[in-house]
C-alpha positions as CSV (number, residue, x, y, z in Angstrom):
1,X,65.7,-27.2,19.3
2,X,64.3,-26.7,22.8
3,X,66.7,-26.4,25.8
4,X,65.5,-28.4,28.8
5,X,66.8,-26.5,31.8
6,X,66.7,-29.5,34.2
7,X,68.1,-32.0,31.7
8,X,70.7,-30.2,29.5
9,X,74.2,-29.0,30.1
10,X,76.7,-26.9,28.1
11,X,80.3,-28.0,28.2
12,X,82.8,-25.3,27.2
13,X,86.1,-27.1,26.4
14,X,89.6,-25.5,27.0
15,X,88.8,-21.9,26.0
16,X,92.3,-21.0,27.4
17,X,94.8,-18.4,26.3
18,X,97.4,-20.9,25.1
19,X,94.9,-22.0,22.5
20,X,94.1,-18.5,21.3
21,X,96.0,-16.8,18.5
22,X,99.5,-15.8,19.9
23,X,99.3,-18.7,22.5
24,X,101.7,-21.5,22.8
25,X,99.4,-23.9,21.0
26,X,97.3,-21.5,19.0
27,X,94.2,-22.9,17.3
28,X,93.4,-20.9,14.1
29,X,90.5,-18.6,14.7
30,X,90.2,-19.9,18.3
31,X,89.3,-16.5,19.5
32,X,86.3,-15.9,17.2
33,X,84.0,-18.3,18.9
34,X,84.0,-16.7,22.4
35,X,81.1,-14.3,21.6
36,X,78.9,-17.1,20.3
37,X,79.7,-19.3,23.3
38,X,78.8,-16.4,25.7
39,X,75.6,-15.9,23.7
40,X,74.3,-19.4,24.2
41,X,75.6,-20.0,27.8
42,X,72.6,-18.1,29.1
43,X,70.3,-20.7,27.9
44,X,71.7,-23.3,30.3
45,X,71.4,-23.8,34.0
46,X,74.3,-26.3,34.0
47,X,77.5,-25.0,32.4
48,X,80.8,-26.9,32.7
49,X,84.2,-25.3,31.9
50,X,87.2,-27.5,31.3
51,X,90.9,-26.6,31.4
52,X,94.1,-28.3,30.4
53,X,96.1,-28.3,33.6
54,X,99.6,-29.7,32.9
55,X,102.7,-29.8,35.2
56,X,106.1,-28.9,33.7
57,X,107.7,-31.9,32.0
58,X,104.3,-33.4,31.0
59,X,104.0,-36.4,28.8
60,X,102.4,-34.4,26.0
61,X,105.2,-31.9,25.7
62,X,107.7,-32.4,22.9
63,X,110.3,-30.8,25.2
64,X,110.0,-33.8,27.5
65,X,111.7,-36.0,24.9
66,X,115.1,-35.9,23.2
67,X,115.1,-35.1,19.5
68,X,111.4,-34.8,19.2
69,X,109.4,-32.0,17.6
70,X,105.9,-30.8,18.3
71,X,103.1,-32.2,16.1
72,X,104.8,-35.6,15.9
73,X,103.9,-38.7,18.0
74,X,105.5,-41.2,20.3
75,X,104.2,-44.7,19.9
76,X,104.3,-47.9,22.0
77,X,106.1,-49.8,19.3
78,X,108.9,-47.1,19.2
79,X,109.3,-47.3,23.0
80,X,109.4,-51.1,22.9
81,X,112.1,-50.9,20.2
82,X,114.2,-48.6,22.3
83,X,113.6,-45.6,20.0
84,X,112.4,-43.2,22.7
85,X,114.7,-41.1,24.9
86,X,113.5,-38.6,27.5
87,X,114.9,-35.2,28.1
88,X,116.1,-33.9,31.5
89,X,112.9,-31.9,31.8
90,X,110.6,-35.0,31.7
91,X,108.6,-35.4,34.9
92,X,108.0,-39.1,34.2
93,X,110.0,-42.3,33.6
94,X,110.2,-44.6,30.6
95,X,108.3,-47.2,32.7
96,X,105.6,-44.6,33.4
97,X,105.4,-43.9,29.6
98,X,105.2,-47.6,28.8
99,X,102.4,-48.2,31.2
100,X,100.5,-45.1,29.9
101,X,101.0,-46.0,26.2
102,X,99.7,-49.5,26.8
103,X,96.3,-48.0,27.7
104,X,96.3,-44.8,25.6
105,X,94.2,-44.2,22.6
106,X,95.9,-45.8,19.6
107,X,98.9,-46.7,21.8
108,X,100.4,-43.3,21.0
109,X,100.8,-39.8,22.3
110,X,100.8,-36.7,20.1
111,X,103.5,-34.2,21.1
112,X,102.7,-30.5,21.5
113,X,104.5,-27.3,22.4
114,X,104.6,-26.8,26.2
115,X,101.1,-25.4,26.9
116,X,98.6,-24.7,29.7
117,X,101.4,-25.2,32.3
118,X,100.0,-25.0,35.9
119,X,100.5,-21.5,37.2
120,X,101.4,-20.0,33.8
121,X,99.5,-17.3,32.0
122,X,98.5,-19.6,29.2
123,X,96.6,-21.9,31.4
124,X,94.1,-19.0,32.2
125,X,90.7,-19.0,30.6
126,X,90.1,-16.3,27.9
127,X,89.1,-13.2,29.9
128,X,86.3,-12.5,27.4
129,X,84.6,-15.8,28.4
130,X,81.6,-15.2,30.8
131,X,82.7,-17.5,33.6
132,X,79.8,-16.3,35.8
133,X,77.6,-19.0,34.1
134,X,79.9,-21.8,35.2
135,X,78.5,-24.4,37.7
136,X,81.5,-26.8,37.5
137,X,85.2,-26.4,36.4
138,X,87.0,-29.6,35.4
139,X,90.8,-29.5,35.2
140,X,92.4,-32.3,33.3
141,X,95.8,-33.7,32.3
142,X,97.4,-32.9,35.6
143,X,99.2,-36.3,36.0
144,X,102.7,-35.9,34.6
145,X,102.6,-39.3,32.8
146,X,99.1,-39.1,31.3
147,X,97.3,-36.7,28.9
148,X,93.6,-36.0,28.9
149,X,91.8,-34.7,25.9
150,X,88.3,-35.6,27.1
151,X,86.5,-33.9,30.0
152,X,85.1,-37.4,30.9
153,X,88.0,-39.7,30.7
154,X,91.8,-39.3,30.6
155,X,93.6,-40.9,27.6
156,X,94.5,-44.0,29.6
157,X,90.8,-44.6,30.4
158,X,90.8,-43.2,34.0
159,X,87.4,-41.5,34.6
160,X,87.3,-37.8,35.7
161,X,83.9,-38.4,37.4
162,X,82.2,-35.7,35.3
163,X,79.6,-38.1,33.8
164,X,78.6,-39.3,37.3
165,X,78.4,-35.7,38.5
166,X,76.2,-34.6,35.7
167,X,73.9,-37.6,35.9
168,X,73.5,-37.1,39.6
169,X,72.1,-33.7,38.7
170,X,69.6,-35.3,36.3
171,X,71.5,-34.2,33.1
172,X,70.7,-36.4,30.1
173,X,72.0,-34.3,27.2
174,X,75.2,-32.2,26.7
175,X,76.1,-29.6,24.1
176,X,79.8,-29.4,23.5
177,X,81.8,-26.4,22.2
178,X,85.3,-24.9,22.5
179,X,88.8,-26.0,21.5
180,X,89.9,-27.9,19.7
181,X,87.3,-29.7,17.5
182,X,89.6,-32.5,16.4
183,X,91.0,-33.3,19.8
184,X,89.5,-32.2,23.2
185,X,86.0,-31.3,21.9
186,X,85.9,-34.5,19.8
187,X,86.8,-36.8,22.6
188,X,84.7,-35.0,25.1
189,X,81.7,-35.6,22.8
190,X,82.6,-39.3,22.1
191,X,83.2,-40.1,25.8
192,X,80.0,-38.3,26.8
193,X,78.1,-40.5,24.4
194,X,79.9,-43.6,25.6
195,X,78.8,-42.6,29.2
196,X,75.2,-42.8,28.1
197,X,74.5,-39.1,27.5
198,X,72.9,-37.7,24.4
199,X,75.4,-35.3,22.7
200,X,75.0,-32.3,20.5
201,X,78.3,-31.1,18.9
202,X,78.0,-27.5,17.9
203,X,80.3,-27.3,14.9
204,X,80.2,-23.5,14.5
205,X,81.4,-22.9,18.1
206,X,84.6,-24.9,17.7
207,X,87.8,-24.6,15.7
208,X,90.4,-27.2,14.7
209,X,94.1,-27.8,15.1
210,X,94.2,-29.5,11.7
211,X,97.2,-31.7,12.5
212,X,97.8,-34.2,11.2
213,X,96.3,-33.3,7.8
214,X,92.7,-34.4,7.6
215,X,92.1,-34.5,11.3
216,X,88.9,-32.3,11.0
217,X,87.4,-34.6,8.4
218,X,88.2,-37.7,10.5
219,X,86.6,-36.1,13.6
220,X,83.4,-35.5,11.7
221,X,83.4,-39.1,10.4
222,X,83.9,-40.4,14.0
223,X,81.1,-38.3,15.3
224,X,78.8,-39.5,12.5
225,X,79.7,-43.2,13.1
226,X,78.7,-42.8,16.7
227,X,75.4,-41.2,15.9
228,X,76.3,-37.9,17.6
229,X,74.2,-35.0,16.4
230,X,76.3,-32.3,14.7
231,X,74.5,-29.0,14.9
232,X,75.1,-25.3,15.1
233,X,74.3,-22.5,17.6
234,X,71.6,-21.3,15.1
235,X,69.6,-24.4,16.1
236,X,69.2,-23.0,19.6
237,X,66.5,-20.5,20.8
238,X,69.0,-17.8,21.6
239,X,67.4,-15.0,23.6
240,X,65.1,-17.1,25.9
241,X,67.6,-17.0,28.7
242,X,68.0,-19.5,31.6
243,X,65.8,-20.0,34.7
């Protein structure tokens, strides 16, 4: 597979300390892909880094709700039925939550441990990642009442402007890697395709949360249904370097 320096971009998704082993929301083996990402980054002229960038009391934190545990979900139906109670730490109101869930994917929000809190150590990129390659850094999920898995579009459909930025530079194809393959990498890939970009999802350079059970398999099915190419870093001409 030939890399077109003036038409291709690499998107490295959320390679942050909180998603590494020992982090607040550790992705199994999330640390083992860094070397491979660094190895291919030199092939690209355009390299985008993304970061979860959440305020305290964010809508995705289980701690923002009363009697809720991480890896469960809050749904619009529950909220309408009066079954959702916020904790004192929540930085949003029930009205904010209702408006968000009405637009969110599946009308629900998965709940996670507090992670990638603005100013916290866990928000930082893995220090082993070669950030010297980056031409753009996209921070997402910074609104208290809205989560953002995708680098292109927040979960309520609000655009981040990344597609427009890349297209203005002549980018036509993106390669996506990073964490996690069943959430932020998946939705970055699907939203890139929806924006009109060709997408290559490098499966060997991502790892998966795996919650709920079967999320990895469902992610692969969704990519296939959308015609997104699933490849590996072995398909790339590693060693040719970038211009």
